[in-house]
Structures are given as structure tokens and as C-alpha cells.
C-alpha positions in Angstrom: 0.7 13.0 -6.3 2.1 9.5 -7.8 1.7 6.4 -4.9 4.4 4.0 -6.8 5.7 1.0 -6.0 9.6 1.2 -6.5 11.7 -1.3 -7.6 13.6 -1.7 -4.1 10.2 -2.8 -2.3 9.7 0.6 -1.0 6.0 2.0 -1.6 6.4 5.7 -2.4 3.6 8.6 -2.2 5.5 11.1 -4.2 4.2 15.0 -5.0 6.4 15.8 -8.0 9.6 14.8 -7.6 9.3 15.0 -3.9 8.8 11.8 -1.5 6.1 12.9 0.6 5.8 9.4 2.6 7.2 5.8 2.3 6.3 2.8 3.9 9.8 2.1 4.6 10.4 -1.1 2.9 13.6 -0.6 0.7 15.8 -3.8 0.3 13.2 -6.3 1.6 12.7 -8.2 -1.3 12.0 -8.8 -4.9 9.4 -8.5 -7.3 7.1 -6.9 -4.4 4.1 -5.7 -5.3 1.4 -3.9 -3.0 -2.4 -5.5 -2.9 -6.3 -3.8 -1.4 -7.5 -7.3 -0.3 -10.5 -8.1 -0.3 -11.0 -8.4 3.2 -10.0 -4.6 3.2 -6.0 -4.8 4.0 -3.6 -3.1 1.9 -0.3 -5.4 1.6 2.8 -5.3 0.4 4.1 -8.9 -0.4 8.0 -9.8 -1.8 8.7 -13.0 -3.2 7.8 -15.0 0.2 5.6 -13.2 2.3 3.9 -10.1 3.4 6.4 -7.4 4.2 4.3 -4.9 5.5 0.2 -4.1 5.8 -2.5 -1.6 7.3 -3.6 -4.1 9.7 -6.9 -2.7 8.4 -9.1 -5.4 7.8 -13.3 -6.1 7.6 -13.3 -9.6 8.4 -13.0 -13.0 7.6 -15.6 -13.2 4.8 -14.1 -9.8 3.3 -16.2 -6.8 3.1 -19.8 -5.9 2.6 -18.8 -2.5 0.9 -15.8 -3.0 -1.5 -12.8 -0.9 0.1 -10.8 1.5 -2.4 -7.7 3.6 -1.7 -7.6 7.5 -2.2 -4.8 10.1 -2.5 -6.8 13.2 -1.2 -5.6 16.3 -2.4 -4.0 17.2 1.0 -1.5 14.5 0.3 -3.1 11.9 2.7 -3.9 8.4 1.2 -6.9 7.3 2.8 -8.5 3.7 2.6 -12.0 3.5 2.9 
């Protein structure tokens, strides 16, 4: 599996050359980036603002235990 932030701002999970999941954010900006923030929220930003997020967070002060993203063998993307 590969999780790729494409040039069109779409975050896509691939199995080989087959797209298994996407954020559906294609065409929503330029120079997009995906960030796992210290508060546990996974966010896609374009050049101006956030355009997609998981809406998961530990709190204002951030997480006591650092969050991490895992792609499991069954193709699930899991945020711990």
C-alpha cells in the first residue's frame, strides 16, 4: 500500500496501481500537504486553509501520547 498526496490535492491510498480510497479533495487547491497535527487531527491544507480533516483530536493541549498513522494489511488506514 501507498498513501500519496497527489499534485491535484487528492490524498489517495493505492494498492499497487489501484486506488482503494481517496479524500475526494482533487482540484481544491495547489501545493497541498497532509499533516498529522500534535492534537491528533489528520488535516489536508491547501495554500490558504484546511480542506479536509479527520476531526479527531486529543484536546487543546495536544496528545499525552503521540499519535501515529498506520496502514494495515487489510487496507484500513488507522489513526492511533
